[in-house]
C-alpha atoms as one frame of an Amber mdcrd trajectory, in Angstrom:
protein
  25.397  -7.064 -51.556  23.174  -4.265 -50.132  20.366  -6.735 -49.789  22.432
  -9.074 -47.818  23.612  -6.445 -45.467  20.083  -5.080 -44.906  18.998  -8.685
 -44.158  21.988  -9.199 -41.745  21.262  -5.742 -40.078  17.599  -6.900 -39.609
  18.501 -10.436 -38.163  21.058  -8.781 -35.908  18.263  -6.379 -34.527  16.059
  -9.321 -34.069  18.672 -10.809 -31.728  18.409  -7.780 -29.549  14.750  -7.230
 -29.821  13.606 -10.738 -28.933  15.234 -10.821 -25.374  13.662  -7.195 -24.846
  10.164  -8.337 -26.091  10.349 -11.266 -23.712  11.382  -9.172 -20.643   8.588
  -6.549 -21.507   6.052  -9.572 -21.913   6.590 -10.700 -18.278   6.833  -7.204
 -17.065   3.541  -6.359 -18.401   1.972  -9.740 -17.060   3.079  -8.815 -13.445
   1.620  -5.463 -13.567  -1.578  -7.108 -14.892  -1.402  -9.472 -11.919  -0.813
  -6.514  -9.521  -3.812  -4.547 -10.666  -6.023  -7.657 -10.744  -4.949  -8.744
  -7.268  -5.816  -5.038  -6.089  -9.237  -5.350  -7.527 -10.075  -8.855  -6.026
  -8.462  -7.991  -2.640 -10.309  -4.493  -2.298 -13.357  -4.756  -4.338 -14.524
  -8.350  -4.791 -17.328  -9.793  -2.605 -15.776 -12.152   0.121 -17.608 -15.098
  -1.319 -15.990 -14.597  -4.673 -12.427 -13.893  -3.910 -11.303 -17.693  -3.400
 -12.206 -18.754  -6.879 -10.602 -15.530  -8.293  -7.549 -15.686  -6.408  -7.211
 -19.429  -7.326  -7.532 -18.479 -11.013  -4.875 -15.601 -10.766  -2.685 -17.934
  -8.864  -2.633 -20.472 -11.434  -1.834 -17.762 -14.257   1.083 -16.382 -11.979
   2.466 -20.024 -11.450   2.569 -20.527 -15.283   4.418 -17.200 -15.623   7.119
 -18.258 -12.985   7.474 -21.594 -14.819   8.030 -19.736 -18.287  10.494 -17.134
 -16.609  13.007 -19.087 -14.445  15.545 -16.927 -12.513  13.112 -13.742 -12.506
  12.292 -12.608  -8.967   9.239 -10.467  -9.754   7.005 -13.279 -11.026   7.973
 -15.431  -7.981   7.070 -12.503  -5.627   3.758 -11.988  -7.269   2.837 -15.627
  -7.294   3.936 -15.650  -3.526   1.780 -12.678  -2.775  -1.267 -13.912  -4.636
  -1.075 -17.506  -3.345  -0.584 -16.032   0.240  -3.903 -14.322  -0.352  -5.339
 -17.480  -1.615  -4.354 -19.154   1.518  -6.171 -16.678   3.521  -9.469 -17.603
   1.664  -9.006 -21.270   2.023  -9.311 -23.483   5.142  -7.766 -26.709   6.643
  -4.966 -28.301   4.663  -5.746 -26.658   1.506  -4.900 -23.084   3.291  -1.656
 -24.782   4.689  -0.632 -26.141   1.310  -1.110 -22.638  -0.452   0.973 -21.219
   2.403   3.830 -23.465   1.834   3.530 -22.658  -1.893   3.646 -18.966  -1.174
   6.558 -19.390   1.239   8.658 -21.334  -1.096   8.253 -18.832  -3.928   8.984
 -15.817  -1.756  12.182 -17.516  -0.501  13.473 -18.258  -3.705  12.628 -14.509
  -4.938  14.714 -13.122  -1.987  17.611 -15.345  -3.319  17.353 -13.592  -6.434
  16.607 -10.285  -5.271  17.699  -9.530  -1.626  15.622  -6.446  -1.602  12.579
  -8.810  -1.925  10.706  -6.309  -4.357  11.150  -3.345  -2.310  10.321  -5.274
   0.862   7.001  -6.903  -0.265   8.306 -10.392  -0.092   9.580 -10.027   3.554
   6.083  -8.484   4.544   4.150 -11.459   3.078   6.665 -13.790   4.586   6.311
 -12.290   7.902   2.515 -12.615   7.772   2.724 -16.318   6.594   5.099 -17.292
   9.407   2.963 -15.403  11.767  -0.444 -17.037  10.688   0.691 -20.695   9.769
   0.346 -23.289  12.511   3.461 -24.352  13.952   5.246 -27.629  13.868   4.622
 -30.545  13.372   1.746 -29.411  11.243   2.833 -26.318   9.725   5.831 -23.999
   9.603   4.614 -21.006  11.713   7.445 -19.410  13.818   7.263 -16.168  15.819
  11.129 -15.636  15.647  11.018 -16.093  12.030   8.013 -13.748  11.267   9.678
 -10.996  13.424  12.923 -11.416  11.486  10.865 -10.885   7.993   9.016  -7.832
   9.508  12.257  -6.266  10.724  13.898  -6.699   7.311  10.956  -5.252   5.457
  11.191  -2.183   7.894  14.841  -1.749   6.999  14.010  -1.606   3.370  10.659
   0.565   3.757  10.214   1.896   7.196   7.176   4.172   6.363   5.410   1.400
   4.548   1.783   1.000   5.408   1.651  -2.784   4.987   4.751  -3.750   6.922
   3.815  -1.412   9.766   0.194  -2.700   9.995   1.085  -6.482   9.781   3.878
  -6.009  12.178   1.578  -3.980  14.638  -1.048  -7.000  14.380   1.859  -9.385
  15.158   2.972  -7.276  18.237  -0.586  -7.378  19.519  -0.781 -11.120  19.454
   2.740 -11.362  21.270   1.221  -9.013  23.984   3.806  -6.329  23.214   1.038
  -3.575  23.058   3.251  -0.600  23.444   5.220  -1.568  20.264   1.955  -2.529
  18.571   0.487   1.088  19.024   3.744   2.693  17.636   3.638   0.514  14.492
  -0.116   0.903  14.044   0.414   4.757  14.225   3.153   4.515  11.607   0.748
   2.646   9.619  -1.790   5.209   9.702   0.640   7.785   8.975   2.400   6.071
   6.173   2.751   6.662   2.566   0.673   4.598   0.169   2.542   3.421  -2.850
   1.211   4.724  -6.285   1.008   1.143  -7.704  -0.734  -0.153  -4.517  -2.859
   2.710  -3.591  -6.117   0.670  -3.226  -4.590  -2.058  -0.908  -2.561   0.334
   1.115  -5.435   2.453   1.797  -7.621  -0.373   2.834  -4.582  -1.437   5.233
  -4.632   2.239   6.672  -8.241   1.937   7.532  -7.637  -1.399   9.547  -4.587
   0.162  10.899  -6.820   2.921  12.387  -9.218   0.332  13.838  -6.238  -1.346
  15.489  -4.832   1.680  16.965  -8.267   2.508  18.283  -8.496  -0.875  19.969
  -5.110  -0.656  21.433
């Protein structure tokens, strides 16, 4: 009787521990992707980034497939694939940009905060940089909406202010561009994105000096 009760208790514990272990597994994978993306983006030589990002993107895509309905794997697949798009050219770059956009928009449906605004920042940059129709999906109005949504969530973010400033410069809105470049220079770097945020702060200083 005692043995049966003990086995039942262990089985019951397993029912609770298995989902928890699964959740922790994808969270640790996402954290690994984040750290590796930071290293590739800020430390890897330019000529080596494309292959490294391609490999990392494939791993992230597999994690998305194994964890349907989870926003964070989608967000990080979208961020990594958007970075991969920047390292590619021609139709390959556009294909990666489309894949990133799809993942990020699906993530926002699951998490309206978009991973503390990160999904919106990346979408803004994608809509800003992609060619327009009929070849691509680039759209200045949509890009601005994405940047504005990110600013509502994280107004002092270095990333959103820098990318929005670059967008505004391209649009010829130089006064607004200077203001957001200044905010990027003075912004707060995130603890878990310190290296990439500080890299963007340097770029924001250059942009501000140019403006």
